[in-house]
RODO-2510 file (C-alpha; in nm, 4 decimals, decimal comma):
residues 360
     n   res          X          Y          Z
     1     m     9,1286     8,0860    12,4042
     2     f     9,3370     8,0779    12,1061
     3     r     9,1603     7,8166    11,8847
     4     l     9,0819     7,9589    11,5614
     5     r     8,6994     7,9206    11,3947
     6     l     8,6497     7,7799    11,0651
     7     y     8,6180     8,1125    10,8806
     8     q     8,9086     8,2589    11,0506
     9     r     9,1156     7,9398    10,9203
    10     y     8,9946     7,9374    10,5972
    11     l     9,0620     8,3686    10,5369
    12     m     9,4310     8,2792    10,6905
    13     r     9,5041     8,0224    10,4770
    14     e     9,3632     8,2155    10,1498
    15     t     9,5743     8,5398    10,2485
    16     f     9,8930     8,3632    10,3083
    17     a     9,8537     8,1800     9,9869
    18     a     9,8119     8,4957     9,7895
    19     i    10,1006     8,6889    10,0096
    20     f    10,3404     8,4166     9,9125
    21     l    10,2463     8,3818     9,5812
    22     v    10,2877     8,7523     9,5411
    23     l    10,6293     8,7752     9,7051
    24     a    10,7669     8,4833     9,5214
    25     a    10,6686     8,6637     9,2079
    26     f    10,8145     8,9828     9,2630
    27     l    11,1404     8,7961     9,3941
    28     a    11,1627     8,5715     9,0744
    29     l    11,1362     8,9250     8,8618
    30     f    11,3598     9,1215     9,0797
    31     s    11,6454     8,8626     9,0787
    32     f    11,6031     8,8119     8,7352
    33     f    11,6778     9,1671     8,6573
    34     d    11,9586     9,1464     8,9113
    35     l    12,1384     8,8662     8,7679
    36     i    12,1039     9,0526     8,4036
    37     n    12,2365     9,3470     8,5641
    38     e    12,5665     9,1402     8,7256
    39     l    12,5883     8,9825     8,3655
    40     r    12,7700     9,2700     8,2583
    41     s    13,0571     9,2122     8,5230
    42     v    13,0915     8,8651     8,4240
    43     g    13,4751     8,7923     8,3078
    44     k    13,6144     9,0597     8,5136
    45     g    13,9087     8,9866     8,7071
    46     g    13,7551     8,6081     8,8354
    47     y    13,3964     8,7049     8,8429
    48     q    13,1995     8,4075     8,6444
    49     l    12,8738     8,3528     8,5840
    50     g    12,8664     8,1093     8,9563
    51     h    12,9901     8,4334     9,1171
    52     a    12,7012     8,6290     8,9659
    53     v    12,4024     8,3618     9,0866
    54     v    12,5430     8,3195     9,4124
    55     f    12,5850     8,7117     9,4806
    56     v    12,2297     8,7505     9,3543
    57     a    12,0920     8,4588     9,5556
    58     l    12,2666     8,6358     9,8534
    59     s    12,0597     8,9480     9,8033
    60     l    11,7226     8,7445     9,8101
    61     p    11,7063     8,8398    10,2198
    62     g    11,7344     9,1627    10,1695
    63     m    11,4672     9,1842     9,8761
    64     i    11,1969     8,9728    10,1213
    65     y    11,2851     9,2561    10,3841
    66     e    11,1819     9,4776    10,1855
    67     l    10,9220     9,3628     9,9746
    68     i    10,6915     9,1769    10,2289
    69     p    10,5044     9,4953    10,3413
    70     i    10,4325     9,5618     9,9565
    71     a    10,3653     9,1827     9,9503
    72     v    10,1211     9,1901    10,2227
    73     l     9,9154     9,4687    10,0614
    74     i     9,9004     9,3121     9,7104
    75     g     9,8504     8,9566     9,8128
    76     s     9,5455     9,0436    10,1129
    77     l     9,3954     9,2737     9,8353
    78     y     9,3573     9,0194     9,6088
    79     a     9,2507     8,7613     9,8637
    80     l     8,9969     8,9569     9,9336
    81     s     8,8749     9,0606     9,6240
    82     t     8,8859     8,6891     9,5342
    83     l     8,6591     8,6410     9,8149
    84     a     8,4091     8,9628     9,7228
    85     r     8,3736     8,8417     9,3801
    86     h     8,2196     8,5028     9,4984
    87     s     8,0134     8,6895     9,7860
    88     e     8,1898     8,5381    10,0450
    89     i     8,2489     8,8477    10,2167
    90     t     7,8929     8,9266    10,1861
    91     v     7,7997     8,6055    10,3339
    92     l     8,0235     8,6646    10,6260
    93     r     7,8879     8,9827    10,6994
    94     a     7,5403     8,8727    10,6445
    95     s     7,5613     8,6336    10,9327
    96     g     7,6743     8,8724    11,1568
    97     l     8,0267     8,9006    11,1151
    98     a     8,1538     9,2682    11,2098
    99     t     8,4244     9,4410    11,0463
   100     r     8,6310     9,4362    11,3558
   101     d     8,6544     9,0671    11,3434
   102     l     8,7855     9,0417    11,0051
   103     l     9,0407     9,2537    11,0742
   104     m     9,1399     9,0995    11,3890
   105     t     9,1658     8,7884    11,1792
   106     l     9,3785     8,9954    10,9200
   107     f     9,6150     9,1382    11,2014
   108     r     9,6771     8,7856    11,3182
   109     v     9,8163     8,7286    10,9608
   110     a     9,9912     9,0512    10,9753
   111     g    10,1307     9,0007    11,2924
   112     l    10,3385     8,6246    11,1785
   113     l    10,4387     8,8041    10,8461
   114     a    10,5511     9,1392    11,0825
   115     l    10,7658     8,8668    11,2835
   116     l    10,9033     8,7090    10,9880
   117     t    11,0103     9,0687    10,8683
   118     m    11,2383     9,1286    11,1753
   119     l    11,3694     8,7839    11,1908
   120     v    11,4890     8,8356    10,8473
   121     g    11,5967     9,1747    10,8811
   122     e    11,7882     9,1353    11,1542
   123     g    11,9373     8,7778    11,1348
   124     l    11,9915     8,6913    10,7644
   125     v    11,9940     9,0627    10,5829
   126     p    12,3599     9,1928    10,7751
   127     f    12,4971     8,8572    10,7215
   128     s    12,3815     8,7748    10,3743
   129     e    12,4621     9,1583    10,2365
   130     r    12,8367     9,1487    10,3404
   131     m    12,8682     8,8152    10,2229
   132     g    12,7582     8,8878     9,8914
   133     q    12,9575     9,2268     9,8683
   134     e    13,2496     9,0367    10,0149
   135     l    13,2487     8,7775     9,7390
   136     r    13,1744     9,0486     9,4758
   137     t    13,4643     9,2512     9,5740
   138     k    13,7038     8,9514     9,5761
   139     a    13,5873     8,8058     9,2642
   140     l    13,6033     9,1432     9,0488
   141     s    13,9885     9,2289     9,2215
   142     n    14,2758     9,1050     9,4302
   143     v    14,2068     9,3706     9,6714
   144     i    14,0497     9,1768    10,0265
   145     a    13,9104     9,3929    10,2980
   146     q    13,7568     9,3149    10,6599
   147     g    13,6052     9,5514    10,9280
   148     f    13,7575     9,5395    11,2703
   149     e    13,7162     9,7997    11,6197
   150     t    14,0359     9,8969    11,4726
   151     g    13,9337    10,0683    11,1720
   152     l    13,8984     9,9195    10,8126
   153     w    14,1477     9,6897    10,7039
   154     v    14,2500     9,6183    10,3548
   155     k    14,4996     9,3878    10,1313
   156     d    14,5977     9,5353     9,8312
   157     g    14,8902     9,3218     9,6697
   158     r    15,1835     9,3145     9,9367
   159     n    15,0258     9,5948    10,1214
   160     f    14,8398     9,6034    10,4275
   161     i    14,6379     9,9222    10,4904
   162     n    14,4611    10,0289    10,8049
   163     i    14,1853    10,3262    10,7590
   164     r    14,0605    10,5035    11,0663
   165     k    13,8211    10,6686    10,8953
   166     a    13,6717    10,7104    10,5242
   167     t    13,4360    11,0000    10,4214
   168     p    13,1832    11,0122    10,1654
   169     d    13,3827    11,2388     9,9810
   170     a    13,6336    11,0393     9,8588
   171     r    13,8811    11,1058    10,1488
   172     l    14,0550    10,8676    10,3974
   173     h    14,1676    10,9922    10,7586
   174     g    14,4031    10,8434    10,9781
   175     l    14,5859    10,6011    10,7079
   176     r    14,8424    10,3313    10,7806
   177     i    15,0358    10,1450    10,5237
   178     y    15,2074     9,8439    10,5939
   179     k    15,4501     9,7011    10,3169
   180     f    15,5705     9,3594    10,3030
   181     d    15,8864     9,2515    10,0417
   182     q    15,9148     8,9360     9,8700
   183     a    16,0001     8,7138    10,1952
   184     n    15,7099     8,8764    10,3785
   185     a    15,9142     9,1057    10,5913
   186     l    15,8147     9,4187    10,6794
   187     e    15,9933     9,6848    10,4724
   188     s    15,7852    10,0096    10,5893
   189     v    15,5330    10,1699    10,7666
   190     t    15,3725    10,5090    10,6202
   191     d    15,1712    10,7135    10,8485
   192     v    14,8955    10,9395    10,6594
   193     e    14,6874    11,2094    10,8063
   194     e    14,4719    11,2378    10,4762
   195     a    14,4190    11,0761    10,1303
   196     e    14,2319    11,2052     9,8525
   197     f    14,1347    10,9879     9,5551
   198     q    14,2598    11,0940     9,2114
   199     p    14,1009    10,8786     8,9426
   200     p    14,1808    10,6059     8,7934
   201     e    14,3681    10,4561     9,0646
   202     r    14,5629    10,7635     9,2144
   203     w    14,5529    10,8694     9,5913
   204     l    14,7436    11,2168     9,7027
   205     l    14,8340    11,1982    10,0463
   206     k    14,9168    11,4387    10,2884
   207     g    15,1076    11,4770    10,6064
   208     v    15,3244    11,1719    10,5137
   209     v    15,5619    11,0062    10,7930
   210     r    15,7231    10,7006    10,6043
   211     t    15,9523    10,4560    10,8396
   212     v    16,1668    10,2394    10,6296
   213     l    16,3185     9,9476    10,8210
   214     a    16,6408     9,7814    10,6920
   215     g    16,7583     9,5122    10,9067
   216     d    16,8313     9,6698    11,2315
   217     t    16,7939     9,9953    11,1732
   218     a    16,5132    10,2343    11,0511
   219     r    16,4890    10,5579    10,8989
   220     v    16,2082    10,8084    10,9317
   221     e    16,1011    11,0126    10,6250
   222     r    15,8755    11,3014    10,6216
   223     v    15,7050    11,4542    10,3648
   224     e    15,4032    11,6998    10,3088
   225     t    15,2584    11,5414    10,0198
   226     a    15,3220    11,2279     9,7951
   227     e    15,1366    11,0008     9,5519
   228     w    15,0198    10,6415     9,6080
   229     q    14,8989    10,3868     9,3302
   230     s    14,6341    10,1677     9,4584
   231     a    14,3892     9,9493     9,3136
   232     i    14,1746    10,0833     9,6201
   233     t    13,8979    10,3205     9,4992
   234     p    13,5942    10,4769     9,6736
   235     d    13,3671    10,2424     9,5152
   236     l    13,5348     9,9673     9,6416
   237     l    13,5667    10,1088    10,0294
   238     s    13,1742    10,2104     9,9773
   239     v    13,0686     9,8163     9,9408
   240     l    13,2792     9,7350    10,2852
   241     m    13,0704    10,0069    10,4624
   242     v    12,7326     9,8415    10,5355
   243     s    12,4563    10,0967    10,4509
   244     p    12,2350    10,1583    10,7841
   245     e    11,9212    10,0076    10,5901
   246     r    12,1335     9,6771    10,5877
   247     m    12,3062     9,6998    10,9372
   248     s    12,1726     9,4955    11,2532
   249     l    11,9845     9,6978    11,5146
   250     p    12,2257     9,6465    11,7961
   251     g    12,4870     9,7410    11,5328
   252     l    12,3159    10,0639    11,4463
   253     i    12,2898    10,1550    11,8199
   254     n    12,6568    10,0945    11,8792
   255     y    12,7548    10,2763    11,5659
   256     t    12,5197    10,5759    11,6610
   257     q    12,6600    10,6042    12,0195
   258     h    13,0181    10,5949    11,8660
   259     l    12,9178    10,8531    11,6329
   260     s    12,7237    11,0671    11,9046
   261     d    13,0632    11,0635    12,1085
   262     n    13,2709    11,1925    11,8391
   263     r    12,9995    11,4958    11,7691
   264     q    12,9431    11,3633    11,4431
   265     k    12,6036    11,3388    11,2871
   266     t    12,3826    11,0758    11,3655
   267     e    12,0393    11,1600    11,1602
   268     r    12,0707    10,9197    10,9382
   269     y    12,1281    10,6104    11,1484
   270     e    11,8869    10,7338    11,3945
   271     i    11,6395    10,7687    11,1554
   272     a    11,7445    10,3736    11,0342
   273     i    11,7016    10,2764    11,4130
   274     w    11,3372    10,3887    11,4089
   275     k    11,2623    10,2117    11,0489
   276     k    11,4102     9,8974    11,1685
   277     l    11,1638     9,9156    11,4520
   278     v    10,8590    10,0175    11,2575
   279     y    10,8947     9,8797    10,9304
   280     p    10,8024     9,5162    11,0369
   281     l    10,4783     9,6876    11,1713
   282     a    10,3684     9,8267    10,8459
   283     a    10,2129     9,4703    10,7573
   284     f     9,9411     9,5594    11,0001
   285     v     9,8827     9,8840    10,8371
   286     m     9,8908     9,7092    10,4594
   287     v     9,6040     9,4390    10,5538
   288     a     9,3687     9,7038    10,7041
   289     l     9,4371     9,9124    10,3986
   290     a     9,3277     9,5941    10,1739
   291     l     8,9945     9,5145    10,3672
   292     p     8,8042     9,8071    10,2436
   293     f     8,8609     9,6520     9,9038
   294     g     8,7191     9,3193    10,0201
   295     y     8,3752     9,4944    10,0723
   296     s     8,3197     9,5986     9,7005
   297     h     8,1939     9,3060     9,4993
   298     n     8,2063     9,4297     9,1431
   299     r     8,2680     9,1564     8,9013
   300     v     8,3506     9,3625     8,5792
   301     g     8,7459     9,3935     8,5643
   302     g     8,7296     9,3984     8,9764
   303     v     8,9841     9,1970     9,0726
   304     s     9,2057     9,3537     8,8036
   305     l     9,1746     9,6972     8,8763
   306     k     9,1994     9,6369     9,2385
   307     i     9,5682     9,4262     9,1925
   308     f     9,6642     9,7621     8,9826
   309     a     9,5871     9,9787     9,2490
   310     g     9,7553     9,7632     9,5183
   311     v    10,0933     9,7663     9,3010
   312     m    10,0551    10,1528     9,2810
   313     l    10,0192    10,2143     9,6625
   314     g    10,2704     9,9696     9,6905
   315     i    10,5192    10,1591     9,5097
   316     l    10,4176    10,4980     9,6599
   317     f    10,4595    10,3434     9,9912
   318     y    10,8502    10,2355     9,8871
   319     a    10,9215    10,5565     9,7151
   320     l    10,7714    10,7346    10,0179
   321     n    11,0072    10,5500    10,2830
   322     g    11,2982    10,6519    10,0607
   323     l    11,1556    11,0372    10,0112
   324     f    11,0873    11,0958    10,3908
   325     s    11,4261    10,9295    10,4863
   326     n    11,6388    11,1472    10,2721
   327     l    11,4068    11,4647    10,3849
   328     g    11,4585    11,3514    10,7421
   329     v    11,8794    11,4008    10,6733
   330     i    11,8774    11,6835    10,4561
   331     n    11,6207    11,9238    10,6846
   332     s    11,7233    11,7363    11,0575
   333     w    11,3405    11,6533    11,0704
   334     p    11,3320    11,4365    11,4104
   335     p    11,4126    11,0865    11,3159
   336     f    11,0939    10,9469    11,4670
   337     a    10,8571    11,1230    11,2622
   338     s    11,0795    11,0561    10,9422
   339     a    11,0760    10,6964    10,9869
   340     t    10,7252    10,6793    11,0657
   341     a    10,5637    10,9233    10,8333
   342     p    10,4977    10,6807    10,5356
   343     s    10,3123    10,4270    10,7729
   344     a    10,1223    10,7070    10,9524
   345     m     9,9873    10,8420    10,6230
   346     f     9,8620    10,5042    10,5083
   347     l     9,7071    10,4063    10,8215
   348     l     9,5348    10,7131    10,8224
   349     a     9,4094    10,6359    10,4526
   350     a     9,2870    10,2902    10,5802
   351     i     9,1000    10,4248    10,8782
   352     g     8,9236    10,6779    10,6633
   353     m     8,8444    10,3842    10,3920
   354     l     8,7299    10,1770    10,6749
   355     w     8,5075    10,4472    10,7947
   356     w     8,3439    10,5199    10,4425
   357     v     8,2868    10,1605    10,4103
   358     e     8,0681    10,1364    10,7247
   359     r     7,9072    10,4545    10,7019
   360     r     7,7690    10,3450    10,3275
***
């Protein structure tokens, strides 16, 4: 029942080869540019060339996740255009092969690549992204951080800092600073209601309660405001907060529920949840969009023009994904609509092109 026919095996082999060739080319290109960009940080702190190479390598799963749909479009388009140039598509259609049969064969390819996209996005990306950011952060500074259910924990010299909440406007809420002496004995505990960053390395603390420990005695000091010098910056903290697009689906769902329980905005994370579910399915849309090009067999500059068209469509798809996500957050659009709009637009274009080809 599931045995593939000869033309199906041939078409799938050619399409897979083209897609992985395009994906490898994109990965090599983007990795090269990322490495060039990382070279600017080499020599700062303990950050060496080896760190830069490992950091770029750990970024590869994220690149693969984002590039698979675009590689599917360009690779399928190239494979089908090459077959059309050699009149192989024409021969298949003349032998009675319907468009539906060709599309179902391409959907087999898309299904496997959609599964690969989902596995990479859920199994590799969250882990590799966190590892890469921690490696880079530790090499660039002596500040070490780790997130737990009790908040964000940061080590800065002999201080251990617990942050309950960090906001994008460079403010920290529910800050607790544990200060240790040279003998690693707890010297003081400082509770802060709010901290506001003042560049380059200074924080303005508000609502400060400092408990000083001296032997068997403790002294409590209360001040309205105080200054705190620290190597911790908002940029440093931002890399410790994994972006929604890089989180796993269970992590996204749990965090969205947490925000909802605390009556905080969840639009961005709800859009990310839907994108996690929909994005792998974009492979099906891309092969459907590429198929009409296979019915055109112009020989002069045909493949080159189609590849150029595929690259432009891929860039457009990538841009629309980012655009609709941002517009959805700004305008409070339904998360499902914001996440699915780019794929839906491309799907409508594919249906229209297939209808036009069949009508010719």
